[in-house]
C-alpha positions in Angstrom: 95.4 90.7 93.0 97.0 93.9 91.6 94.7 96.0 93.7 95.5 94.0 96.8 99.2 94.4 96.1 98.9 98.2 95.5 97.1 98.5 98.9 99.9 96.6 100.5 102.6 98.8 99.0 100.7 101.9 99.9 100.3 100.8 103.5 104.0 99.9 103.9 104.8 103.3 102.4 103.6 104.9 105.6 106.8 103.6 107.3 109.4 103.3 104.5 110.1 105.1 101.2 111.8 103.7 98.0 111.1 100.1 98.7 108.6 99.3 95.9 110.8 96.7 94.2 111.7 95.1 97.6 108.1 94.9 98.6 107.2 93.3 95.3 110.0 90.7 95.7 108.9 90.0 99.3 105.3 89.5 98.0 106.5 87.1 95.3 108.6 85.1 97.8 105.8 84.6 100.3 103.3 83.7 97.6 105.9 81.2 96.3 106.2 79.9 99.9 110.0 80.6 99.8 112.5 82.4 102.1 114.6 85.4 101.4 118.1 86.6 102.1 118.4 90.4 102.4 121.8 92.0 102.0 122.5 95.7 102.8 124.7 97.9 105.0 123.4 99.0 108.4 120.8 101.9 108.5 118.9 101.1 105.3 115.6 100.1 107.2 115.9 96.4 106.5 114.2 95.5 109.8 111.6 98.2 109.5 110.4 97.1 106.0 110.1 93.5 107.2 108.1 94.5 110.3 105.9 96.8 108.2 105.4 94.0 105.7 104.3 91.5 108.3 102.0 94.1 110.0 100.2 95.0 106.8 99.7 91.2 106.1 98.3 90.7 109.6 100.9 88.0 110.3 102.7 87.2 113.6 106.3 88.4 113.7 109.5 87.5 115.6 113.0 88.9 115.3 116.0 86.8 116.2 119.3 88.7 116.7 122.0 86.2 115.7 125.2 86.4 117.8 128.2 84.1 118.3 126.8 82.8 121.6 123.3 82.1 120.2 122.3 78.4 120.8 120.0 76.3 118.6 117.4 76.0 121.4 117.3 79.9 121.5 115.7 79.6 118.1 113.6 76.4 118.2 112.7 76.3 121.9 113.4 73.9 124.8 111.7 71.9 127.5 111.4 73.3 131.1 110.2 71.5 134.2 106.8 72.6 135.4 105.7 70.8 138.5 106.5 67.1 137.8 106.6 67.1 134.0 108.6 68.7 131.2 106.8 71.2 129.0 108.1 72.4 125.6 108.4 76.1 125.4 108.3 77.3 121.8 111.1 79.5 120.5 110.8 82.6 118.4 110.8 80.5 115.2 107.2 79.8 115.8 105.8 82.8 114.0 104.5 83.5 110.5 107.3 85.9 109.7 110.7 85.4 111.2 113.5 87.9 110.8 116.9 86.3 111.3 119.1 89.4 111.8 122.7 89.1 110.7 122.4 85.3 110.3 126.2 85.0 109.5 127.1 86.1 113.1 126.0 82.8 114.6 128.0 79.5 114.5 127.1 76.9 111.9 125.2 74.7 114.4 122.8 77.5 115.2 122.5 78.5 111.5 121.6 74.9 110.7 118.9 74.8 113.3 117.0 77.6 111.6 117.7 76.3 108.1 116.3 72.9 109.1 113.1 74.5 110.2 113.0 76.5 106.9 113.1 73.2 105.0 111.0 70.9 107.2 108.5 73.5 108.5 108.6 71.8 111.9 110.7 71.4 115.0 111.5 68.0 116.5 112.5 68.0 120.1 112.8 65.0 122.5 111.1 62.8 119.9 108.0 65.1 119.5 107.2 67.1 116.4 105.8 70.7 116.5 104.6 72.3 113.3 105.4 76.0 112.7 102.4 78.2 111.8 101.5 78.6 108.1 102.4 80.7 106.1 106.0 80.5 107.3 108.3 83.0 105.9 112.0 83.5 107.0 113.9 86.7 106.0 117.6 86.5 106.9 119.8 89.6 106.7 123.5 89.9 106.1 125.8 92.9 106.5 128.2 92.9 103.4 130.9 95.1 105.0 131.6 93.4 108.3 133.2 90.0 107.9 135.3 89.7 111.1 133.8 87.3 113.6 131.2 85.9 111.1 130.4 82.5 109.8 129.5 82.6 106.1 126.6 80.4 105.1 127.7 77.4 103.1 126.6 77.3 99.5 124.2 74.4 100.1 122.4 76.4 102.8 122.3 79.6 100.6 120.6 77.5 98.0 117.6 77.1 100.3 116.7 80.8 99.9 114.5 81.4 96.9 116.2 84.8 96.2 118.7 87.3 97.5 117.5 90.9 97.6 120.1 93.7 97.6 119.0 96.9 99.5 121.1 99.9 98.3 121.2 103.5 99.3 118.1 105.5 98.4 117.9 108.3 95.9 118.3 111.9 97.0 114.6 112.6 96.6 113.7 109.4 98.7 116.2 110.3 101.4 114.6 113.7 101.8 111.2 112.0 102.4 112.9 109.4 104.7 114.2 112.2 106.9 110.7 113.2 107.7 109.3 109.7 108.5 108.6 108.6 112.1 110.7 105.4 111.9 109.4 102.5 114.0 106.7 104.8 115.5 105.0 104.7 112.0 104.3 101.0 112.5 101.4 101.9 114.7 99.7 103.6 111.7 99.9 100.6 109.4 96.6 98.8 109.1 96.1 95.2 108.1 95.2 94.9 104.4 95.3 91.1 104.1 95.3 88.2 106.4 96.7 84.7 107.0 93.9 83.0 105.1 94.4 85.4 102.2 98.0 84.5 101.9 97.3 80.8 102.0 94.7 81.3 99.2 97.1 83.3 97.1 99.7 80.6 97.4 97.2 78.0 96.3 95.9 80.0 93.4 99.4 81.1 92.2 100.6 77.4 92.2 97.7 76.5 89.8 98.7 79.2 87.3 99.8 77.4 84.0 103.3 78.1 82.8 103.9 77.9 79.0 106.5 75.3 77.8 108.7 77.9 76.2 108.8 79.9 79.4 109.9 76.9 81.4 112.5 76.0 78.7 113.9 79.5 78.7 114.3 79.5 82.5 116.1 76.2 82.4 118.4 77.3 79.6 119.3 80.4 81.5 120.2 78.4 84.6 122.1 75.8 82.7 124.2 78.5 81.0 125.6 79.6 84.4 127.5 76.3 84.5 131.0 76.2 83.0 130.5 72.6 81.9 127.5 73.5 79.7 128.4 73.6 76.1 126.3 76.7 75.3 127.6 78.7 78.3 129.1 82.1 77.4 132.9 82.6 77.5 132.7 84.6 80.8 131.1 81.7 82.5 133.7 79.2 81.3 136.5 81.5 82.4 135.3 82.8 85.8 132.6 80.6 87.2 133.6 77.7 89.5 130.2 76.3 90.2 126.9 77.3 88.4 123.4 77.1 89.8 121.7 73.7 90.3 118.2 72.4 89.3 116.6 74.0 92.3 117.4 77.4 90.8 115.4 76.4 87.7 112.5 75.3 89.8 112.6 78.5 92.0 112.9 80.7 88.9 109.8 79.2 87.3 107.8 79.4 90.6 108.8 83.0 91.3 107.9 84.0 87.7 104.5 82.4 88.1 103.9 84.3 91.4 105.1 87.6 89.9 102.6 87.2 87.0 99.9 86.4 89.6 100.3 89.6 91.5 100.2 91.5 88.2 96.9 89.9 87.2 98.4 88.1 84.2 96.9 84.9 82.9 100.3 83.2 82.5 103.9 84.1 83.2 106.1 85.2 80.3 109.8 85.3 79.7 109.7 88.9 80.9 109.0 87.8 84.5 111.8 85.2 84.2 114.2 88.0 83.0 113.2 90.3 85.8 113.8 87.7 88.6 116.8 86.0 87.1 119.4 88.1 89.0 117.6 87.9 92.4 117.1 84.1 92.1 120.6 83.3 90.8 122.9 85.8 92.4 123.7 83.7 95.5 123.9 80.5 93.6 126.8 81.2 91.2 130.3 80.7 92.7 133.2 82.5 91.0 136.8 81.5 90.8 139.3 83.6 92.8 140.6 84.8 89.4 137.3 86.7 88.9 137.9 88.8 92.0 141.4 89.5 90.9 140.2 90.8 87.5 137.2 92.7 89.0 134.5 90.4 87.5 131.3 90.3 89.6 128.4 87.8 89.7 126.2 90.5 88.2 128.5 90.8 85.2 128.3 87.1 84.6 124.5 86.9 84.9 124.2 89.9 82.6 126.2 88.1 80.0 124.1 84.9 80.4 120.9 86.9 79.9 122.4 88.6 76.8 123.6 85.4 75.2 120.6 83.2 75.9 117.9 83.8 73.2 114.2 83.4 73.8 112.7 80.6 71.7 109.1 80.0 70.9 106.3 82.5 71.2 
């Protein structure tokens, strides 16, 4: 699996530079059968890396640009009259990889239509059910600097994403390389290194990887220590956190650690994989008090303290 992943990373590198960690997180998410929220300012190649990722995996891809006037049927599809009968025309959500660009620009009803498909893996219209293709992987992007005219995702809906990936500015060396790339024209050079059946097999094999008890217990203790009501939570959590992460975070953290171990050819996940993924899986699940913003305390500061104050027990 390590060789497969290296081939994937090398192929995507034809179009983008400096995305090794992002590509690894995307691979972990699709093998875990989860969805991802990507946050970054415009111009950081978020769309390009997603398109390159789907192309290298040989998966179908659709992009939905979320706008205030986008309707739920623009995502899921609708019935049209052909001759004397109505026929359901599938919307862009019927693809293996769906990019929901600037998801917070559409009203809640439209957001909910996509999030329902993410959860159910099917669309119900006029009493009939239509299954989306498998694997089914949604990547939603958000622009962190423009908040006017947006509809922030409710916490309950954010919780459906297995992780949030932050894309930041590249290093000087990487940006010099980026300046020489072909942009979207480079997509034509990307070859398929895996396929749909490979992904489904990887998902099945990763799900069967055993997880040691002490690794599960460590992940659960980390998540519980983000809750201010937890007795063992650090002082910064009790002072600045309004709501900590729920049990779904524990589940996703264990699943993601298992998938990360799988793509690294490890027999079992360790606490190191849990530590690596803790920030990405928990960042969008911890809600701070307004007092935290006033005092300059960020979610990252809180999670760093939780990691520092939660010891690893067992072998």
